[in-house]
PASEBA-1860 file (N, C-alpha, C; in nm, 3 decimals):
! residues 310
1> MPFVKEKF> 11.840/11.768/10.384/11.812/11.619/10.369/11.736/11.574/10.473 ~ 11.630/11.536/10.463/11.480/11.536/10.550/11.534/11.518/10.698 ~ 11.597/11.367/10.729/11.595/11.349/10.865/11.752/11.461/10.936 ~ 11.662/11.524/10.999/11.764/11.653/11.065/11.833/11.608/11.164 ~ 11.951/11.614/11.263/11.949/11.671/11.423/12.007/11.751/11.523 ~ 11.875/11.836/11.595/11.887/11.948/11.629/11.896/11.903/11.763 ~ 11.959/12.024/11.801/11.968/12.037/11.977/11.843/12.147/12.061 ~ 11.840/12.040/12.253/11.746/12.162/12.257/11.802/12.170/12.398
9> SIEEETIA> 11.728/12.268/12.470/11.767/12.242/12.609/11.565/12.314/12.681 ~ 11.613/12.189/12.816/11.526/12.171/12.857/11.570/12.230/13.004 ~ 11.491/12.333/13.052/11.451/12.390/13.210/11.441/12.363/13.270 ~ 11.321/12.263/13.258/11.234/12.188/13.387/11.213/12.085/13.353 ~ 11.185/11.983/13.526/11.244/11.835/13.379/11.067/11.757/13.372 ~ 11.004/11.700/13.272/10.993/11.722/13.199/10.944/11.570/13.172 ~ 10.790/11.505/13.167/10.827/11.374/13.110/10.849/11.370/12.957 ~ 10.939/11.242/12.938/11.026/11.241/12.789/10.946/11.222/12.632
17> FLYVMKTL> 10.799/11.152/12.695/10.665/11.154/12.554/10.596/11.337/12.600 ~ 10.606/11.336/12.654/10.523/11.462/12.669/10.678/11.605/12.608 ~ 10.723/11.546/12.633/10.852/11.676/12.523/10.857/11.708/12.381 ~ 10.842/11.494/12.347/10.876/11.516/12.216/10.690/11.546/12.174 ~ 10.638/11.556/12.215/10.486/11.578/12.193/10.467/11.685/12.228 ~ 10.464/11.779/12.252/10.482/12.006/12.298/10.589/12.075/12.124 ~ 10.695/12.002/12.173/10.815/12.046/12.061/10.812/12.029/11.918 ~ 10.801/11.861/11.862/10.754/11.863/11.761/10.567/11.867/11.734
25> NYTQGQAQ> 10.492/11.845/11.818/10.393/11.863/11.736/10.310/11.693/11.704 ~ 10.381/11.598/11.790/10.340/11.512/11.734/10.200/11.421/11.860 ~ 10.081/11.276/11.847/10.045/11.269/11.889/10.130/11.184/12.011 ~ 10.035/11.136/12.045/10.148/11.008/12.237/10.162/10.916/12.139 ~ 10.089/10.857/12.076/10.187/10.764/12.025/10.242/10.799/11.899 ~ 10.321/10.878/11.881/10.413/10.943/11.735/10.548/10.902/11.847 ~ 10.532/11.004/11.934/10.614/11.025/12.058/10.674/10.957/12.174 ~ 10.632/10.869/12.101/10.645/10.705/12.195/10.730/10.640/12.080
33> RHIAKGRL> 10.657/10.664/11.983/10.723/10.591/11.904/10.918/10.633/11.830 ~ 10.828/10.768/11.866/10.997/10.865/11.804/11.152/10.788/11.903 ~ 11.030/10.794/12.059/11.176/10.764/12.115/11.190/10.601/12.146 ~ 11.116/10.481/12.157/11.122/10.391/12.088/11.252/10.328/11.923 ~ 11.266/10.448/11.848/11.329/10.413/11.756/11.495/10.486/11.791 ~ 11.477/10.505/11.867/11.621/10.583/11.945/11.626/10.729/11.908 ~ 11.596/10.808/11.833/11.537/10.952/11.806/11.545/11.063/11.915 ~ 11.582/11.027/12.054/11.600/11.171/12.157/11.721/11.085/12.231
41> LIDGESHF> 11.856/11.196/12.189/11.948/11.142/12.213/11.970/11.268/12.392 ~ 12.038/11.209/12.420/12.135/11.220/12.576/12.236/11.190/12.636 ~ 12.378/11.293/12.638/12.449/11.291/12.605/12.508/11.197/12.502 ~ 12.468/11.232/12.357/12.495/11.200/12.274/12.452/11.019/12.255 ~ 12.392/10.953/12.366/12.314/10.827/12.314/12.170/10.825/12.400 ~ 12.105/10.676/12.229/12.009/10.735/12.248/11.925/10.707/12.375 ~ 11.797/10.784/12.401/11.679/10.752/12.520/11.611/10.704/12.457 ~ 11.585/10.548/12.535/11.453/10.447/12.501/11.366/10.503/12.597
49> HTGEKIKG> 11.375/10.570/12.735/11.226/10.551/12.789/11.184/10.648/12.774 ~ 11.054/10.629/12.717/10.917/10.725/12.746/10.929/10.768/12.894 ~ 10.859/10.743/12.939/10.797/10.803/13.057/10.893/10.839/13.165 ~ 11.038/10.828/13.152/11.118/10.908/13.284/11.097/11.109/13.210 ~ 11.167/11.128/13.272/11.164/11.247/13.327/11.321/11.308/13.270 ~ 11.303/11.407/13.165/11.454/11.460/13.146/11.493/11.595/13.167 ~ 11.571/11.657/13.165/11.609/11.794/13.150/11.752/11.795/13.133 ~ 11.779/11.977/13.084/11.945/12.033/13.047/11.919/11.949/12.888
57> DIEMVFFR> 11.995/11.999/12.802/12.065/11.934/12.715/12.040/11.786/12.626 ~ 11.884/11.760/12.501/11.901/11.678/12.414/11.908/11.708/12.326 ~ 11.975/11.602/12.217/11.924/11.644/12.085/11.834/11.563/12.031 ~ 11.733/11.583/11.875/11.605/11.491/11.832/11.575/11.475/11.725 ~ 11.615/11.332/11.605/11.623/11.327/11.486/11.484/11.348/11.464 ~ 11.476/11.447/11.367/11.366/11.376/11.329/11.316/11.388/11.163 ~ 11.214/11.396/11.128/11.128/11.440/11.012/11.113/11.556/10.939 ~ 11.249/11.631/10.854/11.161/11.763/10.850/11.169/11.797/10.701
65> PKGKGVRP> 11.084/11.740/10.654/11.041/11.794/10.485/11.065/11.885/10.394 ~ 11.125/11.868/10.304/11.227/11.934/10.219/11.200/11.895/10.044 ~ 11.055/12.016/10.044/10.990/11.941/9.902/11.075/11.999/9.794 ~ 10.977/11.977/9.652/11.126/12.022/9.520/10.971/12.154/9.446 ~ 10.840/12.112/9.565/10.698/12.205/9.486/10.625/12.145/9.381 ~ 10.664/11.964/9.356/10.579/11.911/9.323/10.408/11.911/9.382 ~ 10.318/11.898/9.250/10.193/11.922/9.371/10.069/11.899/9.277 ~ 9.953/11.852/9.433/9.900/11.694/9.321/9.840/11.769/9.240
73> TFQNNHFM> 9.764/11.627/9.176/9.721/11.656/9.035/9.557/11.723/9.069 ~ 9.527/11.639/9.204/9.368/11.646/9.224/9.396/11.638/9.459 ~ 9.298/11.748/9.520/9.339/11.772/9.668/9.184/11.781/9.653 ~ 9.168/11.765/9.801/9.048/11.788/9.862/9.071/11.808/10.034 ~ 8.981/11.825/10.142/9.053/11.831/10.252/9.126/11.717/10.343 ~ 9.097/11.608/10.254/9.163/11.450/10.342/9.230/11.353/10.244 ~ 9.234/11.416/10.128/9.351/11.297/10.074/9.418/11.417/9.934 ~ 9.531/11.383/9.903/9.577/11.432/9.785/9.606/11.347/9.698
81> IFEKPSGI> 9.585/11.383/9.556/9.706/11.269/9.453/9.798/11.296/9.363 ~ 9.901/11.224/9.380/10.031/11.251/9.350/10.067/11.193/9.200 ~ 10.137/11.214/9.099/10.179/11.100/8.999/10.331/11.126/9.051 ~ 10.319/11.074/9.054/10.494/11.029/9.132/10.570/10.982/8.964 ~ 10.709/11.063/8.989/10.811/11.044/8.875/10.841/10.881/8.856 ~ 10.845/10.814/8.838/11.022/10.689/8.840/11.136/10.728/8.888 ~ 11.192/10.649/8.958/11.274/10.631/9.071/11.307/10.716/9.145 ~ 11.194/10.776/9.243/11.124/10.825/9.346/11.058/10.723/9.430
89> LVHPNTMS> 11.172/10.725/9.585/11.032/10.584/9.661/10.939/10.666/9.780 ~ 10.861/10.618/9.727/10.761/10.688/9.828/10.754/10.689/9.956 ~ 10.861/10.667/10.023/10.960/10.676/10.166/11.034/10.632/10.143 ~ 11.122/10.777/10.271/11.267/10.764/10.222/11.291/10.599/10.289 ~ 11.389/10.459/10.264/11.406/10.377/10.362/11.493/10.369/10.442 ~ 11.626/10.518/10.457/11.678/10.513/10.535/11.702/10.676/10.583 ~ 11.717/10.761/10.697/11.732/10.831/10.789/11.888/10.902/10.692 ~ 11.901/10.921/10.632/11.980/10.926/10.464/11.950/10.888/10.313
97> TPYSMLDE> 11.774/10.896/10.341/11.797/10.968/10.170/11.728/11.054/10.229 ~ 11.743/11.136/10.020/11.761/11.259/9.967/11.656/11.346/10.014 ~ 11.549/11.247/9.931/11.441/11.274/9.881/11.338/11.198/9.868 ~ 11.187/11.233/9.931/11.098/11.105/9.870/10.978/11.161/9.824 ~ 10.854/11.150/9.813/10.757/11.191/9.790/10.659/11.224/9.954 ~ 10.747/11.177/10.088/10.696/11.213/10.207/10.718/11.380/10.197 ~ 10.826/11.417/10.137/10.907/11.559/10.141/10.785/11.652/10.137 ~ 10.700/11.588/9.993/10.573/11.672/9.935/10.505/11.651/10.001
105> VRMIAGDN> 10.460/11.516/10.053/10.303/11.526/10.088/10.299/11.597/10.247 ~ 10.450/11.631/10.295/10.428/11.658/10.440/10.456/11.819/10.432 ~ 10.533/11.857/10.329/10.513/12.022/10.282/10.406/12.101/10.313 ~ 10.249/11.978/10.262/10.188/12.053/10.165/10.057/12.015/10.283 ~ 10.071/11.889/10.396/9.933/11.886/10.424/9.981/11.857/10.556 ~ 10.171/11.862/10.656/10.147/11.881/10.722/10.198/11.742/10.824 ~ 10.281/11.712/10.933/10.291/11.616/10.956/10.216/11.495/10.981 ~ 10.003/11.485/10.965/10.014/11.384/10.950/9.971/11.348/10.887
113> ANSTHRID> 10.033/11.450/10.762/9.991/11.347/10.621/10.080/11.196/10.602 ~ 10.064/11.157/10.507/10.121/11.022/10.497/10.043/10.956/10.329 ~ 10.160/10.871/10.272/10.130/10.768/10.169/10.008/10.678/10.254 ~ 9.915/10.611/10.191/9.808/10.514/10.148/9.881/10.409/10.133 ~ 9.959/10.362/10.068/10.011/10.299/9.914/10.117/10.333/9.924 ~ 10.221/10.129/9.912/10.316/10.145/9.851/10.312/10.139/9.629 ~ 10.469/10.202/9.679/10.435/10.178/9.446/10.605/10.237/9.494 ~ 10.620/10.093/9.370/10.808/10.063/9.394/10.900/10.207/9.330
121> METSGLLL> 10.988/10.233/9.393/11.073/10.352/9.314/11.029/10.364/9.199 ~ 11.082/10.243/9.139/11.054/10.263/8.993/10.963/10.272/8.881 ~ 10.850/10.216/8.909/10.747/10.258/8.887/10.656/10.432/8.919 ~ 10.619/10.419/8.827/10.538/10.563/8.803/10.423/10.641/8.814 ~ 10.302/10.723/8.798/10.152/10.730/8.861/10.095/10.791/8.948 ~ 10.012/10.689/8.973/9.933/10.720/9.057/9.991/10.734/9.239 ~ 9.992/10.817/9.247/10.056/10.805/9.451/9.920/10.853/9.517 ~ 9.839/10.773/9.579/9.804/10.844/9.676/9.770/10.868/9.838
129> AAKHKKAE> 9.759/11.028/9.891/9.832/11.015/10.021/9.704/11.087/10.106 ~ 9.666/11.088/10.278/9.596/11.090/10.279/9.680/11.282/10.398 ~ 9.580/11.310/10.439/9.622/11.442/10.493/9.628/11.421/10.576 ~ 9.550/11.352/10.663/9.555/11.388/10.824/9.489/11.200/10.877 ~ 9.529/11.210/10.970/9.553/10.989/11.036/9.359/10.935/11.027 ~ 9.282/11.019/11.058/9.190/10.964/11.057/9.160/10.931/10.889 ~ 9.201/10.978/10.807/9.153/11.004/10.630/9.246/10.835/10.616 ~ 9.398/10.883/10.671/9.494/10.772/10.684/9.473/10.601/10.718
137> FFLKNLFS> 9.404/10.572/10.790/9.317/10.528/10.881/9.234/10.455/10.746 ~ 9.103/10.511/10.769/8.981/10.486/10.645/9.072/10.430/10.465 ~ 9.128/10.532/10.420/9.251/10.424/10.297/9.259/10.324/10.337 ~ 9.372/10.311/10.433/9.471/10.211/10.356/9.331/10.138/10.433 ~ 9.287/10.062/10.497/9.162/9.978/10.540/9.101/9.897/10.427 ~ 9.047/10.021/10.317/8.971/10.067/10.169/9.089/9.932/10.066 ~ 9.199/9.965/10.125/9.289/9.875/10.029/9.334/9.714/10.067 ~ 9.286/9.774/10.234/9.325/9.601/10.311/9.231/9.524/10.245
145> IREISKTY> 9.122/9.584/10.257/8.987/9.483/10.232/8.994/9.476/10.019 ~ 9.039/9.525/9.956/8.974/9.533/9.775/8.917/9.610/9.734 ~ 8.864/9.734/9.859/8.818/9.822/9.798/8.797/9.979/9.703 ~ 8.964/9.954/9.669/8.999/10.096/9.580/9.072/9.984/9.477 ~ 9.063/10.039/9.361/9.063/9.920/9.225/9.142/10.037/9.168 ~ 9.250/9.990/9.116/9.359/10.028/9.042/9.393/9.987/8.909 ~ 9.447/10.059/8.809/9.505/9.956/8.695/9.659/10.053/8.672 ~ 9.729/9.935/8.583/9.815/10.001/8.575/9.859/9.970/8.394
153> LAWVDGEI> 9.977/10.004/8.354/9.976/10.044/8.186/10.156/9.974/8.266 ~ 10.193/9.844/8.121/10.293/9.796/8.116/10.346/9.775/8.000 ~ 10.452/9.826/7.923/10.530/9.760/7.816/10.617/9.665/7.850 ~ 10.520/9.559/7.757/10.652/9.414/7.774/10.748/9.342/7.663 ~ 10.790/9.283/7.727/10.844/9.203/7.587/10.790/9.153/7.487 ~ 10.771/9.135/7.437/10.758/9.024/7.274/10.574/9.096/7.266 ~ 10.508/9.016/7.172/10.345/9.023/7.128/10.326/8.923/7.200 ~ 10.226/8.950/7.261/10.114/8.935/7.324/9.958/9.015/7.204
161> TEAFSSHA> 9.844/8.888/7.179/9.739/8.866/7.115/9.587/8.961/7.128 ~ 9.611/8.887/7.297/9.470/8.788/7.349/9.452/8.817/7.493 ~ 9.369/8.898/7.539/9.352/8.916/7.700/9.370/8.744/7.771 ~ 9.440/8.808/7.906/9.473/8.670/7.966/9.453/8.698/8.117 ~ 9.456/8.585/8.221/9.446/8.601/8.357/9.555/8.544/8.405 ~ 9.676/8.561/8.553/9.750/8.486/8.592/9.636/8.460/8.735 ~ 9.663/8.357/8.816/9.617/8.341/8.904/9.722/8.248/9.028 ~ 9.870/8.232/8.939/9.991/8.162/8.969/9.971/8.230/9.141
169> PIKVNQDG> 10.021/8.146/9.222/10.033/8.206/9.377/10.143/8.195/9.404 ~ 10.188/8.386/9.505/10.307/8.421/9.489/10.336/8.437/9.643 ~ 10.484/8.370/9.646/10.550/8.346/9.770/10.723/8.384/9.777 ~ 10.747/8.500/9.879/10.801/8.578/9.930/10.981/8.453/9.933 ~ 11.062/8.543/9.844/11.165/8.442/9.895/11.263/8.480/10.025 ~ 11.316/8.366/10.026/11.345/8.410/10.179/11.496/8.373/10.164 ~ 11.561/8.311/10.059/11.684/8.161/10.024/11.797/8.342/10.080 ~ 11.786/8.436/10.069/11.820/8.541/10.095/11.938/8.595/10.010
177> YETTKHKV> 11.809/8.572/9.866/11.912/8.645/9.729/12.007/8.566/9.673 ~ 12.131/8.438/9.726/12.204/8.307/9.722/12.228/8.351/9.584 ~ 12.049/8.297/9.526/12.106/8.239/9.327/11.997/8.270/9.279 ~ 11.929/8.452/9.321/11.869/8.557/9.276/11.850/8.616/9.364 ~ 11.792/8.709/9.239/11.756/8.911/9.329/11.580/8.911/9.324 ~ 11.595/8.789/9.293/11.388/8.773/9.319/11.308/8.800/9.440 ~ 11.289/8.901/9.446/11.181/8.887/9.644/11.122/8.780/9.612 ~ 11.016/8.777/9.523/10.894/8.667/9.554/10.943/8.553/9.401
185> FIDEEGKP> 10.885/8.445/9.433/10.841/8.322/9.321/10.714/8.314/9.285 ~ 10.704/8.284/9.201/10.611/8.154/9.190/10.594/8.031/9.212 ~ 10.480/8.009/9.326/10.504/7.851/9.390/10.401/7.787/9.441 ~ 10.362/7.707/9.488/10.262/7.663/9.467/10.140/7.643/9.580 ~ 10.261/7.711/9.727/10.303/7.732/9.842/10.289/7.880/9.898 ~ 10.266/7.896/9.724/10.247/8.101/9.756/10.143/8.155/9.852 ~ 10.076/8.287/9.807/9.952/8.284/9.879/9.889/8.352/9.745 ~ 9.701/8.291/9.749/9.662/8.350/9.638/9.713/8.433/9.526
193> SHTDFIPL> 9.705/8.523/9.446/9.701/8.550/9.341/9.612/8.608/9.214 ~ 9.590/8.719/9.194/9.465/8.732/9.084/9.538/8.842/8.948 ~ 9.589/8.859/8.871/9.525/8.976/8.764/9.546/8.896/8.624 ~ 9.404/9.013/8.601/9.381/9.022/8.464/9.488/9.139/8.336 ~ 9.517/9.109/8.266/9.590/9.110/8.099/9.528/9.159/8.038 ~ 9.503/9.324/7.963/9.446/9.324/7.863/9.549/9.407/7.719 ~ 9.570/9.370/7.639/9.604/9.420/7.575/9.641/9.528/7.474 ~ 9.645/9.632/7.475/9.647/9.778/7.362/9.657/9.786/7.214
201> EYDETLDA> 9.823/9.739/7.264/9.917/9.788/7.116/10.058/9.703/7.125 ~ 10.047/9.639/7.001/10.142/9.616/6.969/10.245/9.680/6.935 ~ 10.327/9.718/6.901/10.492/9.751/6.847/10.621/9.650/6.789 ~ 10.557/9.652/6.666/10.653/9.555/6.567/10.818/9.565/6.613 ~ 10.847/9.679/6.549/10.978/9.778/6.553/11.020/9.721/6.700 ~ 10.937/9.740/6.836/11.062/9.777/6.948/10.984/9.570/6.974 ~ 10.925/9.523/6.927/10.861/9.377/7.002/10.823/9.404/7.114 ~ 10.757/9.470/7.140/10.705/9.562/7.216/10.566/9.557/7.274
209> TLLACYPH> 10.488/9.501/7.319/10.353/9.557/7.399/10.266/9.634/7.473 ~ 10.184/9.755/7.463/10.150/9.730/7.586/10.057/9.731/7.629 ~ 10.061/9.705/7.772/9.968/9.593/7.848/9.803/9.679/7.885 ~ 9.699/9.667/7.988/9.647/9.663/8.072/9.629/9.587/8.139 ~ 9.621/9.622/8.235/9.689/9.529/8.418/9.592/9.561/8.526 ~ 9.515/9.493/8.557/9.422/9.474/8.654/9.436/9.419/8.791 ~ 9.532/9.433/8.866/9.579/9.339/9.016/9.419/9.353/9.078 ~ 9.397/9.203/9.162/9.276/9.175/9.228/9.384/9.162/9.382
217> TGRTHQIR> 9.469/9.152/9.400/9.497/9.124/9.514/9.641/9.188/9.541 ~ 9.664/9.202/9.572/9.798/9.323/9.678/9.906/9.249/9.666 ~ 9.993/9.142/9.601/10.097/9.106/9.636/10.245/9.152/9.564 ~ 10.336/9.107/9.672/10.433/9.261/9.621/10.421/9.190/9.513 ~ 10.488/9.248/9.436/10.571/9.259/9.266/10.488/9.177/9.194 ~ 10.326/9.211/9.207/10.274/9.037/9.153/10.277/9.087/9.012 ~ 10.239/9.223/8.985/10.223/9.274/8.840/10.345/9.203/8.749 ~ 10.487/9.211/8.792/10.616/9.213/8.680/10.624/9.022/8.748
225> IHLFHVKH> 10.588/9.012/8.865/10.589/8.850/8.894/10.530/8.800/8.797 ~ 10.423/8.810/8.731/10.277/8.716/8.730/10.333/8.721/8.554 ~ 10.427/8.881/8.502/10.429/8.871/8.384/10.608/8.803/8.322 ~ 10.691/8.810/8.392/10.804/8.710/8.452/10.747/8.576/8.397 ~ 10.680/8.571/8.437/10.595/8.411/8.468/10.581/8.292/8.325 ~ 10.487/8.450/8.260/10.494/8.393/8.080/10.559/8.497/8.009 ~ 10.628/8.476/8.034/10.798/8.515/7.966/10.767/8.622/7.888 ~ 10.675/8.737/7.968/10.673/8.852/7.911/10.666/8.978/8.011
233> PILGDPIY> 10.832/8.967/8.042/10.883/9.031/8.133/10.853/9.205/8.116 ~ 10.858/9.297/8.218/10.842/9.424/8.154/10.962/9.472/8.113 ~ 10.931/9.546/8.036/11.089/9.624/7.984/11.118/9.725/8.097 ~ 11.249/9.691/8.066/11.346/9.822/8.192/11.311/9.744/8.366 ~ 11.250/9.617/8.363/11.249/9.613/8.501/11.358/9.518/8.507 ~ 11.454/9.584/8.690/11.609/9.560/8.678/11.610/9.354/8.770 ~ 11.493/9.369/8.802/11.514/9.209/8.850/11.468/9.101/8.821 ~ 11.323/9.143/8.699/11.240/9.008/8.686/11.322/9.004/8.492
241> GASYAASD> 11.351/8.935/8.458/11.365/8.860/8.349/11.556/8.943/8.311 ~ 11.606/8.963/8.434/11.758/8.995/8.378/11.805/8.845/8.467 ~ 11.978/8.859/8.456/12.067/8.782/8.489/12.148/8.830/8.626 ~ 12.117/8.699/8.751/12.193/8.795/8.838/12.261/8.759/8.853 ~ 12.386/8.876/8.765/12.472/8.930/8.749/12.448/9.091/8.701 ~ 12.388/9.082/8.643/12.274/9.205/8.581/12.239/9.236/8.706 ~ 12.144/9.220/8.780/12.042/9.253/8.912/12.101/9.266/8.984 ~ 12.251/9.224/9.019/12.358/9.269/9.137/12.431/9.408/9.098
249> DYLDMTQS> 12.427/9.436/8.897/12.532/9.582/8.928/12.442/9.660/8.950 ~ 12.267/9.615/8.923/12.214/9.783/8.941/12.163/9.816/9.065 ~ 12.199/9.679/9.167/12.101/9.674/9.319/12.172/9.781/9.362 ~ 12.358/9.748/9.341/12.515/9.804/9.392/12.460/9.919/9.288 ~ 12.415/9.994/9.200/12.455/10.090/9.184/12.558/10.120/9.078 ~ 12.586/10.034/9.033/12.725/10.018/8.961/12.734/9.996/8.801 ~ 12.623/9.961/8.741/12.592/9.890/8.627/12.573/10.055/8.596 ~ 12.625/10.032/8.395/12.624/10.220/8.337/12.500/10.193/8.255
257> KEDRLIQH> 12.464/10.303/8.220/12.352/10.300/8.172/12.318/10.250/8.040 ~ 12.449/10.221/7.973/12.405/10.140/7.893/12.416/10.004/7.900 ~ 12.424/9.940/7.986/12.466/9.813/8.036/12.308/9.761/8.104 ~ 12.235/9.944/8.192/12.068/9.875/8.148/12.000/9.871/8.043 ~ 12.037/9.928/7.962/11.908/9.960/7.853/11.937/9.819/7.800 ~ 12.091/9.771/7.791/12.109/9.644/7.678/12.066/9.478/7.816 ~ 12.102/9.442/7.921/12.070/9.385/8.002/11.894/9.361/8.076 ~ 11.848/9.513/8.070/11.708/9.515/8.116/11.586/9.597/8.044
265> GASRLMLH> 11.635/9.607/7.914/11.572/9.651/7.755/11.512/9.751/7.796 ~ 11.535/9.876/7.932/11.503/10.021/7.914/11.554/10.052/8.008 ~ 11.520/10.195/8.013/11.634/10.284/8.070/11.571/10.332/8.260 ~ 11.415/10.279/8.224/11.340/10.259/8.371/11.251/10.142/8.356 ~ 11.224/10.104/8.498/11.122/10.010/8.492/10.944/10.047/8.408 ~ 10.936/10.023/8.352/10.816/9.995/8.183/10.679/9.984/8.267 ~ 10.602/10.033/8.395/10.560/10.021/8.467/10.554/10.165/8.528 ~ 10.372/10.212/8.533/10.292/10.285/8.486/10.085/10.273/8.618
273> AQSLEFTY> 10.091/10.313/8.710/10.010/10.297/8.792/9.915/10.425/8.751 ~ 9.771/10.372/8.692/9.747/10.450/8.564/9.606/10.444/8.636 ~ 9.508/10.475/8.738/9.391/10.499/8.791/9.386/10.401/8.952 ~ 9.283/10.497/8.966/9.263/10.454/9.148/9.089/10.505/9.087 ~ 9.029/10.439/9.142/8.885/10.448/9.190/8.846/10.406/9.321 ~ 8.716/10.392/9.422/8.662/10.436/9.545/8.601/10.521/9.609 ~ 8.607/10.518/9.669/8.479/10.636/9.767/8.504/10.669/9.912 ~ 8.562/10.813/9.902/8.540/10.854/9.988/8.459/10.978/10.007
281> KSQFHIKS> 8.328/10.912/10.093/8.215/10.996/10.078/8.116/11.025/9.992 ~ 8.212/11.054/9.886/8.144/11.067/9.675/8.286/10.919/9.622 ~ 8.211/10.915/9.541/8.264/10.857/9.459/8.421/10.859/9.378 ~ 8.547/10.831/9.334/8.631/10.885/9.248/8.621/10.839/9.221 ~ 8.662/10.869/9.061/8.807/10.805/8.989/8.886/10.860/8.896 ~ 9.029/10.819/8.973/9.109/10.935/8.935/9.243/10.887/8.790 ~ 9.245/10.935/8.707/9.315/10.890/8.565/9.452/10.982/8.546 ~ 9.590/10.842/8.547/9.624/10.960/8.520/9.698/11.079/8.416
289> KVDFKAMK> 9.740/11.154/8.391/9.755/11.238/8.287/9.843/11.219/8.194 ~ 9.919/11.108/8.269/10.089/11.145/8.200/10.040/11.065/8.043 ~ 10.153/11.055/7.974/10.145/10.982/7.831/10.193/10.872/7.847 ~ 10.193/10.764/7.912/10.254/10.682/7.956/10.293/10.608/7.796 ~ 10.169/10.532/7.741/10.260/10.577/7.552/10.307/10.555/7.522 ~ 10.321/10.720/7.531/10.474/10.748/7.449/10.623/10.706/7.531 ~ 10.567/10.702/7.609/10.758/10.689/7.733/10.756/10.568/7.614 ~ 10.783/10.502/7.548/10.812/10.381/7.493/10.921/10.406/7.423
297> VLIHPKEL> 11.005/10.527/7.392/11.093/10.587/7.343/11.199/10.552/7.459 ~ 11.186/10.502/7.542/11.334/10.427/7.627/11.316/10.318/7.644 ~ 11.250/10.282/7.576/11.293/10.048/7.524/11.349/10.140/7.421 ~ 11.496/10.050/7.469/11.627/10.020/7.392/11.534/9.895/7.292 ~ 11.605/9.893/7.147/11.607/9.839/7.052/11.587/9.632/7.047 ~ 11.467/9.599/7.043/11.503/9.481/7.025/11.601/9.389/7.047 ~ 11.643/9.423/6.899/11.810/9.327/6.884/11.882/9.320/6.950 ~ 11.884/9.493/7.068/12.016/9.514/7.148/11.955/9.463/7.276
305> RVFNKE> 11.875/9.431/7.308/11.813/9.431/7.457/11.851/9.211/7.476 ~ 11.928/9.237/7.603/11.935/9.083/7.632/11.785/9.041/7.758 ~ 11.766/8.934/7.737/11.676/8.878/7.867/11.683/8.711/7.915 ~ 11.671/8.733/8.050/11.650/8.612/8.165/11.544/8.531/8.186 ~ 11.445/8.485/8.064/11.299/8.460/8.084/11.286/8.297/8.177 ~ 11.418/8.280/8.185/11.413/8.151/8.229/11.372/8.143/8.422
END
């Protein structure tokens, strides 16, 4: 498990954050955040005072990567590009998360390496990770000012014959998920959002269209909610296009493989991060090597799948 708890013995009084810096090879900021999160324990209790002196036996909880040998498809001295599989988290969401892409990132480049953007767990495709803090700051800033162009591919329910754009504003769900499991809604009070869509192929047997998706803003679940809004939900989407009960079963991890296919239309979310284009000293345009088009074999037959498009 990536988060481990280990015992340490301090012979001479040492300021807490300085000991964490030296022992775990952290920066001062990392060490102070480590303590603020309660990951330094004395007599079994979290110690939150970064500037106090500590001595004797202590315990620390920290992230120790345990990779599975996934290698980046491209890397240089500053960043790496991974092909993230569907079903894998980018970061651990709890200390009990057994594995995430962060394991691979830090196995290769050390404790200061980190991913620079988010990809939903069930979305596959290109993940950009920085090898050091300077690169992380630079690349995250490029994302925030929209200087990194991203494209996605999606298999969606139904036939789409012409390119279209969605400017529907997106609002975060604040109702506690009492009536729906949607994380975001289309709402006039939401944030401005813009996605362009171009149909690439229609499979009549599956009644499914392969779309190229071009998000110009970076809202949560933007592509997913925009496609649900036009009544062409992404196949395999466990939240948008599914009933409350089906989404609840998925989130509670009680849903059978058969129900996943029937209620959501595919065994995974059929969304793939296809390309990244940005400038970091040089111009980079990196495309996924995965044949996402061929992944339509994961789509359930149209006559057997059920959707909630309202």
